[in-house]
C-alpha positions, 0 to 999 in steps of 0.5 A: 605589407601588413604584419599580423600576429596570431597568439596562442590558441588563436587562428586567423583566416586570410581573405582576398577579394572575399575568398578564403586563401589560407589559415594562420596558426600561432606566429608572426605573418607578413601579408599583402595590403590586399589581404584581410584577416579574421582572428578566431578563438580556438577554444570556442565553437566556430561561427562565421558570417561567411557561408560554411560550405564555401569555407570548408572547401579550403583543405586547411580549414576543413582539416582544422575544424570538426563538423557535427550534424544533428539530424531531425530525430537526434540530440547530441551532448557536447562533453569537454574534458568529461564535463557536459558543456551543451545540448545540441539539437537539430542543426550543424555545429563546428568546433576547432580541433586539437585545443580542447579535449572534446567528444560528442554523444548522439542519441536517436530520439525515435527510440524510446530507450535513452543511452547509458551515457545520458546519466540521471544528472544529465537527464535532469538538465533544463535543456533536456527536460522537454525531450524526455518523459519520466516515470517513477515506480515507488519503493512499495510498487512494481510497474509494467512497461507497455510500448505501443500497447505491448508489454515489454518488461516488469519495472522494479522501484526506481526512476525510468526515462524515455525519449518523448516521441510518437511511440506510445509508452505507458507504465502501469503500477500496482501497490505491492503492500498489504491492503485492507478491503472493507465490505460494509453494511451488506444487507443479507438474508439467512436460510430462515429468512432473517434479515441482517446487516453484516460488515466484513474486512479482508487483507490482501496483497498483489502477488502477480503484477502482470495478472493483476494489471494486464489480465484483469481490469480493475482487479480491486473491484473484482476482488470486492465483488468476489468477496461480497458474492461469496459472503452472501452465498455462505450466509444464505446457507445458515440459519440466524442461530447458526450464523451467530454461533459460527460467526468467527468461522464465517470469514475463514470459510469465505477465504478458503472458497475464494483462494483460486479466484483471488490467484486468478486476479493476481492477488492472495488473501491474507486474512478475513474477519467479520466486524459487525452483525447488526440485527433489525430492531424487532429481531433484536427485541425478540432475541432480548426477550429470549435471552431474558427468558433463558436467564429467568429459567436458569435462575429458577432452576438454580433456586429449585436446586438450592431449595432441594438441597436445603430441604435435604439438609434439614431432613438429614438434621432431623434424622440425626436429632431423632437418633441422638438426644444430646444433639437434640439438646444442643439444638434446643440451646441454639434455639434459646440463644436465638430467642434470647437475642430477640426478647428482653425478658422471659417469665417461666412459671412452674417447677419444671426445668427451663429446657423442659418448658422451652421444649414444650413451647416448640415441640408439639404434644404426641397423641 
């Protein structure tokens, strides 16, 4: 007779002639010398060198064990007391019942959606990385989820996890921030056949992400070409002088004409502006000549206006002096003062008064 002690949280399997006879729980047992006992830790998964299917034919053992079968298209997560212990892939797994609070969450990997029980922390585990695909929509973006080429939903900013399988999954993303579009160095002809280079900018924002990404291909390029063509069309209707006079309004006019087309692209134009108008060298030289001629003409006009005013003032002064003898005498004294500033000495001969002599110098004799 053999004495066998089974400690707490242990279990013993009694074999005789290679066949399982019974299962022993905690306690002291007296066995036949022909019996062989294998002791197992019930807190650990059950593994045995014997064929599992044969062992499970024993009702006592089948009742004591929990069998988890993970199929080809499945993944299971083993939780113990709410804590993730392991990730189970394809296979058969056996655990002891009643000792550890254990539960399993199984997911079908043929689906693209991952169950809510698979939280973000769990999905970051190394064991699961090879089974999932991750898409990130940044805080300034919106995305579209396409499954097998079909639009499923609009994605707000965040991380999105899907099972990795044969299903085609794609996420299209659009930048929802204000974007500036540069239309630089455009060679244009005005209505009077003047050649010039023009640079323009436009600020826009994506308004309808579905229109922008699914109803239009390369909506940014289409918007660029649209602005380019509208700019050419508008400039072609103006002469060079009209363009230079109205350059501040050209961008607003272009913007107003493409509002509907921009909305069809899923965008909205926020602002437009003309940055540079570059003229060819010969045109620039001609315009400089015109500008110089205009300024000279303005200067001549001003000079003639001043000369006329000066002559009119002299005429008025002469009339006043003719009518007022005292004013005439004051003017004489002014002349004398000016002459005295220029001449060191003055010799006067005769008995006439000084003022009469000076007056004879400056006033012609009347005939």
